[in-house]
ZAMARBA-455228 format. One record per residue: residue number from 1; residue in one letter; x, y, z of N, C-alpha, C in turn. Coordinates in nm, 4 decimals, padded with zeros to 6 digits, always signed. Layout:
BEGIN
<nr=NUM | rest=A | n.xx=X | n.yy=Y | n.zz=Z | ca.xx=X | ca.yy=Y | ca.zz=Z | c.xx=X | c.yy=Y | c.zz=Z>
...
This chain:
BEGIN
<nr=1 | rest=M | n.xx=+00.0843 | n.yy=-00.1170 | n.zz=+00.0000 | ca.xx=+00.0000 | ca.yy=+00.0000 | ca.zz=+00.0000 | c.xx=+00.0891 | c.yy=+00.1237 | c.zz=+00.0000>
<nr=2 | rest=K | n.xx=+00.0553 | n.yy=+00.2211 | n.zz=-00.0805 | ca.xx=+00.1291 | ca.yy=+00.3457 | ca.zz=-00.0880 | c.xx=+00.0822 | c.yy=+00.4412 | c.zz=+00.0207>
<nr=3 | rest=F | n.xx=+00.1762 | n.yy=+00.5253 | n.zz=+00.0665 | ca.xx=+00.1376 | ca.yy=+00.6223 | ca.zz=+00.1688 | c.xx=+00.0269 | c.yy=+00.7136 | c.zz=+00.1179>
<nr=4 | rest=S | n.xx=+00.0290 | n.yy=+00.7466 | n.zz=-00.0082 | ca.xx=-00.0735 | ca.yy=+00.8369 | ca.zz=-00.0610 | c.xx=-00.2141 | c.yy=+00.7800 | c.zz=-00.0410>
<nr=5 | rest=Q | n.xx=-00.2259 | n.yy=+00.6475 | n.zz=-00.0313 | ca.xx=-00.3558 | ca.yy=+00.5858 | ca.zz=-00.0054 | c.xx=-00.3954 | c.yy=+00.5989 | c.zz=+00.1415>
<nr=6 | rest=L | n.xx=-00.2979 | n.yy=+00.6081 | n.zz=+00.2307 | ca.xx=-00.3242 | ca.yy=+00.6226 | ca.zz=+00.3742 | c.xx=-00.3480 | c.yy=+00.7675 | c.zz=+00.4142>
<nr=7 | rest=D | n.xx=-00.2831 | n.yy=+00.8592 | n.zz=+00.3454 | ca.xx=-00.2909 | ca.yy=+01.0003 | ca.zz=+00.3810 | c.xx=-00.4359 | c.yy=+01.0485 | c.zz=+00.3815>
<nr=8 | rest=G | n.xx=-00.4786 | n.yy=+01.1003 | n.zz=+00.4959 | ca.xx=-00.6143 | ca.yy=+01.1510 | ca.zz=+00.5096 | c.xx=-00.7178 | c.yy=+01.0471 | c.zz=+00.5503>
<nr=9 | rest=M | n.xx=-00.6764 | n.yy=+00.9195 | n.zz=+00.5652 | ca.xx=-00.7724 | ca.yy=+00.8163 | ca.zz=+00.6059 | c.xx=-00.8181 | c.yy=+00.8400 | c.zz=+00.7490>
<nr=10 | rest=K | n.xx=-00.9440 | n.yy=+00.8136 | n.zz=+00.7744 | ca.xx=-01.0017 | ca.yy=+00.8271 | ca.zz=+00.9081 | c.xx=-00.9464 | c.yy=+00.7185 | c.zz=+00.9993>
<nr=11 | rest=V | n.xx=-00.9284 | n.yy=+00.7533 | n.zz=+01.1270 | ca.xx=-00.8773 | ca.yy=+00.6611 | ca.zz=+01.2277 | c.xx=-00.9831 | c.yy=+00.6468 | c.zz=+01.3374>
<nr=12 | rest=V | n.xx=-01.0116 | n.yy=+00.5208 | n.zz=+01.3742 | ca.xx=-01.1152 | ca.yy=+00.4904 | ca.zz=+01.4725 | c.xx=-01.0538 | c.yy=+00.4090 | c.zz=+01.5864>
<nr=13 | rest=S | n.xx=-01.0875 | n.yy=+00.4451 | n.zz=+01.7094 | ca.xx=-01.0354 | ca.yy=+00.3744 | ca.zz=+01.8268 | c.xx=-01.1106 | c.yy=+00.2439 | c.zz=+01.8496>
<nr=14 | rest=L | n.xx=-01.0609 | n.yy=+00.1637 | n.zz=+01.9416 | ca.xx=-01.1225 | ca.yy=+00.0355 | ca.zz=+01.9753 | c.xx=-01.2667 | c.yy=+00.0533 | c.zz=+02.0223>
<nr=15 | rest=D | n.xx=-01.2956 | n.yy=+00.1658 | n.zz=+02.0891 | ca.xx=-01.4316 | ca.yy=+00.1929 | ca.zz=+02.1355 | c.xx=-01.5132 | c.yy=+00.2733 | c.zz=+02.0330>
<nr=16 | rest=A | n.xx=-01.4722 | n.yy=+00.2650 | n.zz=+01.9063 | ca.xx=-01.5445 | ca.yy=+00.3226 | ca.zz=+01.7915 | c.xx=-01.5577 | c.yy=+00.4743 | c.zz=+01.7957>
<nr=17 | rest=K | n.xx=-01.4585 | n.yy=+00.5426 | n.zz=+01.8537 | ca.xx=-01.4575 | ca.yy=+00.6887 | ca.zz=+01.8561 | c.xx=-01.3713 | c.yy=+00.7398 | c.zz=+01.7404>
<nr=18 | rest=N | n.xx=-01.4113 | n.yy=+00.8523 | n.zz=+01.6839 | ca.xx=-01.3336 | ca.yy=+00.9154 | ca.zz=+01.5787 | c.xx=-01.2088 | c.yy=+00.9779 | c.zz=+01.6410>
<nr=19 | rest=V | n.xx=-01.0928 | n.yy=+00.9259 | n.zz=+01.6049 | ca.xx=-00.9672 | ca.yy=+00.9755 | ca.zz=+01.6585 | c.xx=-00.9162 | c.yy=+01.0915 | c.zz=+01.5736>
<nr=20 | rest=G | n.xx=-00.9257 | n.yy=+01.0787 | n.zz=+01.4432 | ca.xx=-00.8759 | ca.yy=+01.1811 | ca.zz=+01.3515 | c.xx=-00.8426 | c.yy=+01.1193 | c.zz=+01.2185>
<nr=21 | rest=E | n.xx=-00.7342 | n.yy=+01.1667 | n.zz=+01.1572 | ca.xx=-00.6929 | ca.yy=+01.1103 | ca.zz=+01.0288 | c.xx=-00.5409 | c.yy=+01.1085 | c.zz=+01.0155>
<nr=22 | rest=I | n.xx=-00.4944 | n.yy=+01.0206 | n.zz=+00.9289 | ca.xx=-00.3504 | ca.yy=+01.0028 | ca.zz=+00.9058 | c.xx=-00.2949 | c.yy=+01.1253 | c.zz=+00.8337>
<nr=23 | rest=S | n.xx=-00.1803 | n.yy=+01.1741 | n.zz=+00.8848 | ca.xx=-00.1190 | ca.yy=+01.2905 | ca.zz=+00.8208 | c.xx=+00.0297 | c.yy=+01.2712 | c.zz=+00.7910>
<nr=24 | rest=G | n.xx=+00.0846 | n.yy=+01.1556 | n.zz=+00.8265 | ca.xx=+00.2261 | ca.yy=+01.1306 | ca.zz=+00.7995 | c.xx=+00.2717 | c.yy=+00.9994 | c.zz=+00.8598>
<nr=25 | rest=V | n.xx=+00.3980 | n.yy=+00.9655 | n.zz=+00.8357 | ca.xx=+00.4573 | ca.yy=+00.8440 | ca.zz=+00.8913 | c.xx=+00.5994 | c.yy=+00.8745 | c.zz=+00.9361>
<nr=26 | rest=E | n.xx=+00.6519 | n.yy=+00.7898 | n.zz=+01.0243 | ca.xx=+00.7931 | ca.yy=+00.7946 | ca.zz=+01.0628 | c.xx=+00.8569 | c.yy=+00.6641 | c.zz=+01.0191>
<nr=27 | rest=I | n.xx=+00.9763 | n.yy=+00.6750 | n.zz=+00.9641 | ca.xx=+01.0469 | ca.yy=+00.5585 | ca.zz=+00.9109 | c.xx=+01.1794 | c.yy=+00.5422 | c.zz=+00.9826>
<nr=28 | rest=D | n.xx=+01.2095 | n.yy=+00.4178 | n.zz=+01.0222 | ca.xx=+01.3420 | ca.yy=+00.3844 | ca.zz=+01.0737 | c.xx=+01.4306 | c.yy=+00.3713 | c.zz=+00.9506>
<nr=29 | rest=E | n.xx=+01.5182 | n.yy=+00.4687 | n.zz=+00.9301 | ca.xx=+01.5991 | ca.yy=+00.4723 | ca.zz=+00.8084 | c.xx=+01.7036 | c.yy=+00.3617 | c.zz=+00.8012>
<nr=30 | rest=K | n.xx=+01.7413 | n.yy=+00.3057 | n.zz=+00.9160 | ca.xx=+01.8391 | ca.yy=+00.1974 | ca.zz=+00.9153 | c.xx=+01.7749 | c.yy=+00.0665 | c.zz=+00.8709>
<nr=31 | rest=K | n.xx=+01.6508 | n.yy=+00.0434 | n.zz=+00.9138 | ca.xx=+01.5814 | ca.yy=-00.0818 | ca.zz=+00.8816 | c.xx=+01.4826 | c.yy=-00.0669 | c.zz=+00.7667>
<nr=32 | rest=W | n.xx=+01.4545 | n.yy=+00.0570 | n.zz=+00.7259 | ca.xx=+01.3577 | ca.yy=+00.0857 | ca.zz=+00.6196 | c.xx=+01.2205 | c.yy=+00.0278 | c.zz=+00.6498>
<nr=33 | rest=V | n.xx=+01.1722 | n.yy=+00.0567 | n.zz=+00.7725 | ca.xx=+01.0371 | ca.yy=+00.0156 | ca.zz=+00.8119 | c.xx=+00.9643 | c.yy=+00.1359 | c.zz=+00.8726>
<nr=34 | rest=V | n.xx=+00.8339 | n.yy=+00.1382 | n.zz=+00.8530 | ca.xx=+00.7515 | ca.yy=+00.2421 | ca.zz=+00.9141 | c.xx=+00.7328 | c.yy=+00.2057 | c.zz=+01.0606>
<nr=35 | rest=T | n.xx=+00.7641 | n.yy=+00.2985 | n.zz=+01.1501 | ca.xx=+00.7535 | ca.yy=+00.2725 | ca.zz=+01.2938 | c.xx=+00.6308 | c.yy=+00.3379 | c.zz=+01.3562>
<nr=36 | rest=H | n.xx=+00.5921 | n.yy=+00.4548 | n.zz=+01.3068 | ca.xx=+00.4807 | ca.yy=+00.5312 | ca.zz=+01.3634 | c.xx=+00.4006 | c.yy=+00.5966 | c.zz=+01.2512>
<nr=37 | rest=V | n.xx=+00.2736 | n.yy=+00.6172 | n.zz=+01.2779 | ca.xx=+00.1914 | ca.yy=+00.7000 | ca.zz=+01.1896 | c.xx=+00.1552 | c.yy=+00.8263 | c.zz=+01.2664>
<nr=38 | rest=H | n.xx=+00.1441 | n.yy=+00.9350 | n.zz=+01.1950 | ca.xx=+00.1018 | ca.yy=+01.0608 | ca.zz=+01.2550 | c.xx=-00.0490 | c.yy=+01.0698 | c.zz=+01.2403>
<nr=39 | rest=I | n.xx=-00.1173 | n.yy=+01.0888 | n.zz=+01.3521 | ca.xx=-00.2630 | ca.yy=+01.1021 | ca.zz=+01.3513 | c.xx=-00.2969 | c.yy=+01.2447 | c.zz=+01.3922>
<nr=40 | rest=E | n.xx=-00.3570 | n.yy=+01.3174 | n.zz=+01.2989 | ca.xx=-00.4056 | ca.yy=+01.4518 | ca.zz=+01.3277 | c.xx=-00.5388 | c.yy=+01.4357 | c.zz=+01.3994>
<nr=41 | rest=L | n.xx=-00.5427 | n.yy=+01.4716 | n.zz=+01.5264 | ca.xx=-00.6593 | ca.yy=+01.4455 | ca.zz=+01.6099 | c.xx=-00.7804 | c.yy=+01.5296 | c.zz=+01.5708>
<nr=42 | rest=S | n.xx=-00.8973 | n.yy=+01.4690 | n.zz=+01.5836 | ca.xx=-01.0224 | ca.yy=+01.5424 | ca.zz=+01.5639 | c.xx=-01.0402 | c.yy=+01.6384 | c.zz=+01.6815>
<nr=43 | rest=D | n.xx=-01.1257 | n.yy=+01.7390 | n.zz=+01.6653 | ca.xx=-01.1501 | ca.yy=+01.8352 | ca.zz=+01.7730 | c.xx=-01.2036 | c.yy=+01.7658 | c.zz=+01.8983>
<nr=44 | rest=D | n.xx=-01.2925 | n.yy=+01.6670 | n.zz=+01.8808 | ca.xx=-01.3460 | ca.yy=+01.5934 | ca.zz=+01.9960 | c.xx=-01.2364 | c.yy=+01.5163 | c.zz=+02.0689>
<nr=45 | rest=A | n.xx=-01.1470 | n.yy=+01.4526 | n.zz=+01.9924 | ca.xx=-01.0377 | ca.yy=+01.3762 | ca.zz=+02.0541 | c.xx=-00.9431 | c.yy=+01.4695 | c.zz=+02.1291>
<nr=46 | rest=I | n.xx=-00.9175 | n.yy=+01.5875 | n.zz=+02.0734 | ca.xx=-00.8311 | ca.yy=+01.6843 | ca.zz=+02.1410 | c.xx=-00.8896 | c.yy=+01.7188 | c.zz=+02.2774>
<nr=47 | rest=K | n.xx=-01.0177 | n.yy=+01.7447 | n.zz=+02.2815 | ca.xx=-01.0843 | ca.yy=+01.7802 | ca.zz=+02.4076 | c.xx=-01.0815 | c.yy=+01.6637 | c.zz=+02.5057>
<nr=48 | rest=Q | n.xx=-01.1171 | n.yy=+01.5427 | n.zz=+02.4582 | ca.xx=-01.1251 | ca.yy=+01.4273 | ca.zz=+02.5479 | c.xx=-00.9887 | c.yy=+01.3862 | c.zz=+02.6024>
<nr=49 | rest=L | n.xx=-00.8826 | n.yy=+01.4119 | n.zz=+02.5263 | ca.xx=-00.7484 | ca.yy=+01.3740 | ca.zz=+02.5703 | c.xx=-00.6756 | c.yy=+01.4885 | c.zz=+02.6410>
<nr=50 | rest=D | n.xx=-00.7455 | n.yy=+01.5995 | n.zz=+02.6606 | ca.xx=-00.6921 | ca.yy=+01.7156 | ca.zz=+02.7328 | c.xx=-00.5688 | c.yy=+01.7782 | c.zz=+02.6691>
<nr=51 | rest=F | n.xx=-00.5627 | n.yy=+01.7768 | n.zz=+02.5357 | ca.xx=-00.4581 | ca.yy=+01.8513 | ca.zz=+02.4676 | c.xx=-00.5046 | c.yy=+01.9953 | c.zz=+02.4530>
<nr=52 | rest=K | n.xx=-00.4111 | n.yy=+02.0866 | n.zz=+02.4424 | ca.xx=-00.4460 | ca.yy=+02.2255 | ca.zz=+02.4182 | c.xx=-00.4418 | c.yy=+02.2469 | c.zz=+02.2670>
<nr=53 | rest=K | n.xx=-00.5559 | n.yy=+02.2848 | n.zz=+02.2096 | ca.xx=-00.5635 | ca.yy=+02.3054 | ca.zz=+02.0650 | c.xx=-00.5017 | c.yy=+02.4406 | c.zz=+02.0308>
<nr=54 | rest=P | n.xx=-00.4063 | n.yy=+02.4401 | n.zz=+01.9369 | ca.xx=-00.3492 | ca.yy=+02.5669 | ca.zz=+01.8928 | c.xx=-00.4557 | c.yy=+02.6515 | c.zz=+01.8224>
<nr=55 | rest=F | n.xx=-00.4398 | n.yy=+02.7829 | n.zz=+01.8287 | ca.xx=-00.5364 | ca.yy=+02.8732 | ca.zz=+01.7667 | c.xx=-00.5500 | c.yy=+02.8441 | c.zz=+01.6174>
<nr=56 | rest=M | n.xx=-00.4401 | n.yy=+02.8343 | n.zz=+01.5492 | ca.xx=-00.4410 | ca.yy=+02.8031 | ca.zz=+01.4054 | c.xx=-00.3610 | c.yy=+02.6744 | c.zz=+01.3857>
<nr=57 | rest=G | n.xx=-00.4267 | n.yy=+02.5615 | n.zz=+01.3926 | ca.xx=-00.3545 | ca.yy=+02.4376 | ca.zz=+01.3726 | c.xx=-00.4243 | c.yy=+02.3194 | c.zz=+01.4352>
<nr=58 | rest=K | n.xx=-00.3551 | n.yy=+02.2086 | n.zz=+01.4340 | ca.xx=-00.4078 | ca.yy=+02.0822 | ca.zz=+01.4845 | c.xx=-00.3077 | c.yy=+02.0214 | c.zz=+01.5810>
<nr=59 | rest=V | n.xx=-00.3532 | n.yy=+01.9209 | n.zz=+01.6531 | ca.xx=-00.2664 | ca.yy=+01.8419 | ca.zz=+01.7401 | c.xx=-00.2447 | c.yy=+01.7082 | c.zz=+01.6692>
<nr=60 | rest=T | n.xx=-00.1190 | n.yy=+01.6676 | n.zz=+01.6586 | ca.xx=-00.0838 | ca.yy=+01.5425 | ca.zz=+01.5917 | c.xx=-00.0071 | c.yy=+01.4544 | c.zz=+01.6879>
<nr=61 | rest=I | n.xx=-00.0501 | n.yy=+01.3272 | n.zz=+01.6999 | ca.xx=+00.0210 | ca.yy=+01.2324 | ca.zz=+01.7852 | c.xx=+00.0955 | c.yy=+01.1319 | c.zz=+01.6972>
<nr=62 | rest=C | n.xx=+00.2030 | n.yy=+01.0753 | n.zz=+01.7523 | ca.xx=+00.2841 | ca.yy=+00.9751 | ca.zz=+01.6816 | c.xx=+00.2476 | c.yy=+00.8378 | c.zz=+01.7371>
<nr=63 | rest=F | n.xx=+00.1710 | n.yy=+00.7628 | n.zz=+01.6609 | ca.xx=+00.1135 | ca.yy=+00.6372 | ca.zz=+01.7068 | c.xx=+00.1928 | c.yy=+00.5183 | c.zz=+01.6521>
<nr=64 | rest=P | n.xx=+00.2392 | n.yy=+00.4255 | n.zz=+01.7383 | ca.xx=+00.3142 | ca.yy=+00.3085 | ca.zz=+01.6919 | c.xx=+00.2300 | c.yy=+00.2208 | c.zz=+01.5972>
<nr=65 | rest=V | n.xx=+00.2883 | n.yy=+00.1785 | n.zz=+01.4872 | ca.xx=+00.2140 | ca.yy=+00.0991 | ca.zz=+01.3894 | c.xx=+00.1709 | c.yy=-00.0363 | c.zz=+01.4451>
<nr=66 | rest=G | n.xx=+00.2365 | n.yy=-00.0855 | n.zz=+01.5487 | ca.xx=+00.2001 | ca.yy=-00.2138 | ca.zz=+01.6081 | c.xx=+00.0626 | c.yy=-00.2154 | c.zz=+01.6709>
<nr=67 | rest=F | n.xx=+00.0060 | n.yy=-00.0980 | n.zz=+01.6965 | ca.xx=-00.1260 | ca.yy=-00.0886 | ca.zz=+01.7580 | c.xx=-00.2377 | c.yy=-00.0710 | c.zz=+01.6551>
<nr=68 | rest=I | n.xx=-00.2031 | n.yy=-00.0794 | n.zz=+01.5283 | ca.xx=-00.3047 | ca.yy=-00.0745 | ca.zz=+01.4233 | c.xx=-00.3527 | c.yy=-00.2169 | c.zz=+01.4003>
<nr=69 | rest=T | n.xx=-00.4844 | n.yy=-00.2372 | n.zz=+01.4063 | ca.xx=-00.5375 | ca.yy=-00.3729 | ca.zz=+01.3914 | c.xx=-00.5927 | c.yy=-00.3996 | c.zz=+01.2525>
<nr=70 | rest=K | n.xx=-00.6346 | n.yy=-00.2948 | n.zz=+01.1823 | ca.xx=-00.6969 | ca.yy=-00.3163 | ca.zz=+01.0523 | c.xx=-00.6876 | c.yy=-00.1901 | c.zz=+00.9684>
<nr=71 | rest=V | n.xx=-00.6595 | n.yy=-00.2104 | n.zz=+00.8401 | ca.xx=-00.6629 | ca.yy=-00.1005 | ca.zz=+00.7444 | c.xx=-00.7634 | c.yy=-00.1395 | c.zz=+00.6379>
<nr=72 | rest=G | n.xx=-00.8690 | n.yy=-00.0632 | n.zz=+00.6269 | ca.xx=-00.9739 | ca.yy=-00.0878 | ca.zz=+00.5281 | c.xx=-01.0293 | c.yy=+00.0456 | c.zz=+00.4842>
<nr=73 | rest=D | n.xx=-01.1586 | n.yy=+00.0636 | n.zz=+00.4968 | ca.xx=-01.2195 | ca.yy=+00.1936 | ca.zz=+00.4679 | c.xx=-01.1743 | c.yy=+00.2962 | c.zz=+00.5707>
<nr=74 | rest=V | n.xx=-01.1479 | n.yy=+00.2496 | n.zz=+00.6920 | ca.xx=-01.0898 | ca.yy=+00.3315 | ca.zz=+00.7993 | c.xx=-00.9763 | c.yy=+00.2521 | c.zz=+00.8613>
<nr=75 | rest=I | n.xx=-00.8950 | n.yy=+00.3199 | n.zz=+00.9410 | ca.xx=-00.7872 | ca.yy=+00.2522 | ca.zz=+01.0133 | c.xx=-00.8352 | c.yy=+00.2291 | c.zz=+01.1554>
<nr=76 | rest=S | n.xx=-00.8327 | n.yy=+00.1031 | n.zz=+01.1989 | ca.xx=-00.8795 | ca.yy=+00.0656 | ca.zz=+01.3322 | c.xx=-00.7607 | c.yy=+00.0448 | c.zz=+01.4252>
<nr=77 | rest=L | n.xx=-00.7743 | n.yy=+00.0952 | n.zz=+01.5470 | ca.xx=-00.6689 | ca.yy=+00.0849 | ca.zz=+01.6472 | c.xx=-00.7047 | c.yy=-00.0163 | c.zz=+01.7549>
<nr=78 | rest=S | n.xx=-00.6034 | n.yy=-00.0687 | n.zz=+01.8218 | ca.xx=-00.6252 | ca.yy=-00.1641 | ca.zz=+01.9309 | c.xx=-00.6333 | c.yy=-00.0943 | c.zz=+02.0662>
<nr=79 | rest=R | n.xx=-00.6480 | n.yy=+00.0356 | n.zz=+02.0660 | ca.xx=-00.6571 | ca.yy=+00.1147 | ca.zz=+02.1889 | c.xx=-00.7874 | c.yy=+00.1943 | c.zz=+02.1887>
<nr=80 | rest=T | n.xx=-00.8454 | n.yy=+00.2122 | n.zz=+02.3086 | ca.xx=-00.9619 | ca.yy=+00.2999 | ca.zz=+02.3213 | c.xx=-00.9124 | c.yy=+00.4442 | c.zz=+02.3101>
<nr=81 | rest=L | n.xx=-01.0051 | n.yy=+00.5354 | n.zz=+02.2951 | ca.xx=-00.9657 | ca.yy=+00.6765 | ca.zz=+02.2883 | c.xx=-00.8932 | c.yy=+00.7158 | c.zz=+02.4168>
<nr=82 | rest=E | n.xx=-00.9433 | n.yy=+00.6730 | n.zz=+02.5313 | ca.xx=-00.8783 | ca.yy=+00.7032 | ca.zz=+02.6591 | c.xx=-00.7383 | c.yy=+00.6413 | c.zz=+02.6644>
<nr=83 | rest=G | n.xx=-00.7198 | n.yy=+00.5265 | n.zz=+02.5996 | ca.xx=-00.5901 | ca.yy=+00.4603 | ca.zz=+02.5961 | c.xx=-00.4849 | c.yy=+00.5350 | c.zz=+02.5156>
<nr=84 | rest=L | n.xx=-00.5263 | n.yy=+00.6370 | n.zz=+02.4413 | ca.xx=-00.4323 | ca.yy=+00.7177 | ca.zz=+02.3624 | c.xx=-00.3737 | c.yy=+00.8323 | c.zz=+02.4443>
<nr=85 | rest=R | n.xx=-00.4204 | n.yy=+00.8483 | n.zz=+02.5659 | ca.xx=-00.3782 | ca.yy=+00.9603 | ca.zz=+02.6497 | c.xx=-00.2259 | c.yy=+00.9658 | c.zz=+02.6685>
<nr=86 | rest=R | n.xx=-00.1601 | n.yy=+00.8535 | n.zz=+02.6709 | ca.xx=-00.0150 | ca.yy=+00.8499 | ca.zz=+02.6941 | c.xx=+00.0670 | c.yy=+00.8593 | c.zz=+02.5665>
<nr=87 | rest=I | n.xx=+00.0011 | n.yy=+00.8626 | n.zz=+02.4514 | ca.xx=+00.0733 | ca.yy=+00.8714 | ca.zz=+02.3243 | c.xx=+00.1238 | c.yy=+01.0157 | c.zz=+02.3084>
<nr=88 | rest=P | n.xx=+00.2517 | n.yy=+01.0329 | n.zz=+02.2788 | ca.xx=+00.3078 | ca.yy=+01.1693 | ca.zz=+02.2718 | c.xx=+00.2646 | c.yy=+01.2449 | c.zz=+02.1467>
<nr=89 | rest=E | n.xx=+00.2642 | n.yy=+01.3748 | n.zz=+02.1612 | ca.xx=+00.2388 | ca.yy=+01.4631 | ca.zz=+02.0479 | c.xx=+00.3659 | c.yy=+01.4650 | c.zz=+01.9608>
<nr=90 | rest=C | n.xx=+00.3496 | n.yy=+01.4676 | n.zz=+01.8298 | ca.xx=+00.4640 | ca.yy=+01.4756 | ca.zz=+01.7387 | c.xx=+00.5248 | c.yy=+01.6143 | c.zz=+01.7482>
<nr=91 | rest=R | n.xx=+00.6520 | n.yy=+01.6205 | n.zz=+01.7446 | ca.xx=+00.7238 | ca.yy=+01.7500 | ca.zz=+01.7489 | c.xx=+00.8023 | c.yy=+01.7716 | c.zz=+01.6240>
């Protein structure tokens, strides 16, 4: 699958909450494998996870690819929305 097919795909948590959408990936350049996907959080997810929303912008988290359970019409995660609370924001 090409990244262009993933870019902008909706992401859904284990408890069927809208998390946001894919906005990028991180690659381990030594092993040439994707390690994380960048998820641009929805406004609801930002509020529920207690992130501070920038005035002009979005909050993006770096989510390990090992927690993705399914890629289809949407990307399904093996974590509930509350379980994403410890996932760091991308810098």
